[in-house]
C-alpha positions in Angstrom: 102.8 106.8 98.5 100.1 108.0 98.6 99.0 108.1 102.6 95.3 107.6 102.4 93.8 109.0 106.1 90.2 108.3 106.4 88.7 111.0 109.7 85.4 109.9 110.5 82.7 110.4 113.0 82.7 107.7 115.3 79.0 107.5 115.2 79.8 106.3 111.3 80.4 102.7 112.8 76.9 102.1 113.2 76.1 102.3 110.1 79.4 101.2 107.9 82.3 98.7 108.9 85.5 100.8 108.4 87.7 98.0 107.7 85.4 98.0 104.0 85.4 101.6 103.9 89.5 101.1 104.5 89.4 98.3 101.5 87.4 100.9 99.4 89.8 103.7 99.6 92.4 101.5 98.7 90.7 100.1 95.5 90.3 103.9 94.6 93.5 104.7 94.9 94.7 101.2 92.9 92.2 102.0 90.2 93.7 105.6 89.8 96.5 104.1 88.0 98.7 106.5 89.8 100.2 104.5 92.1 101.7 100.7 92.9 99.4 98.5 95.1 102.4 98.4 97.2 102.5 101.6 97.6 99.1 102.8 99.0 98.6 103.2 102.5 95.4 103.3 104.4 94.8 104.7 107.5 91.4 105.9 109.5 91.1 108.0 112.8 87.7 107.9 114.8 86.7 111.6 116.0 84.3 111.4 119.5 84.7 115.1 120.1 83.9 117.6 117.6 81.4 120.4 116.4 79.6 121.6 113.3 76.7 123.3 112.8 73.7 121.8 111.4 70.0 122.6 110.7 68.9 119.9 113.5 69.1 122.4 116.9 69.1 119.0 119.1 71.7 117.4 117.2 75.1 119.3 116.7 77.2 116.1 115.3 77.0 116.3 111.7 78.5 112.8 111.0 81.3 113.1 108.6 83.8 110.7 106.8 86.6 113.1 105.1 89.4 111.0 103.1 92.7 113.3 103.0 95.2 111.6 100.5 98.8 112.4 100.6 101.0 112.1 97.7 104.2 113.0 96.7 104.1 116.2 94.0 104.6 116.5 90.8 101.2 115.0 89.3 99.0 117.1 87.2 95.6 118.3 87.9 93.8 115.9 86.4 95.6 113.2 87.7 94.5 114.5 91.3 90.9 115.4 90.8 90.8 112.0 88.6 91.9 110.3 91.8 89.4 112.4 94.6 86.4 111.9 91.8 87.5 107.8 92.3 87.8 107.8 95.9 84.1 109.9 96.5 82.4 107.7 94.2 83.8 104.7 95.6 82.7 106.0 99.0 79.2 106.8 98.0 78.3 103.3 96.9 78.2 102.9 100.7 74.4 105.2 100.4 75.2 106.4 104.0 72.6 108.8 105.1 73.0 112.2 107.0 76.8 112.4 106.1 79.3 114.4 105.1 81.8 113.2 103.0 84.9 114.9 101.6 88.0 114.2 99.6 91.2 116.0 99.9 94.1 115.3 97.8 97.3 117.3 99.4 100.8 117.4 97.4 103.7 116.4 99.5 107.0 118.4 98.7 109.1 115.5 97.1 112.2 117.1 97.9 111.7 117.5 101.2 110.3 114.1 102.0 112.1 111.3 103.8 111.3 107.9 104.3 112.9 104.8 106.4 111.8 101.2 106.1 113.3 99.1 108.7 
């Protein structure tokens, strides 16, 4: 735990190496001191088709990077905020122009979470 899922507009790959982005999110999760490194998982999903209103009428594709960190419930608000801020801070180091970057921390109910590793 956590499962860090990076969703991004495909066009972002023209200026950013996605593997570097994944490493960045992994580092932020590690620096939060909430998880052991062996428990952190990072995945990335590109989106070709999406729509977002922009001020530029000729381009309705607002580039985006959205990170959702799914963590087991039980951590207090300050810990979740710290994780969110660390991830965003690390993503901002890429200094990508004209992109919306967001981070979301989602609690997974500990009592109903199941896992099997084979």
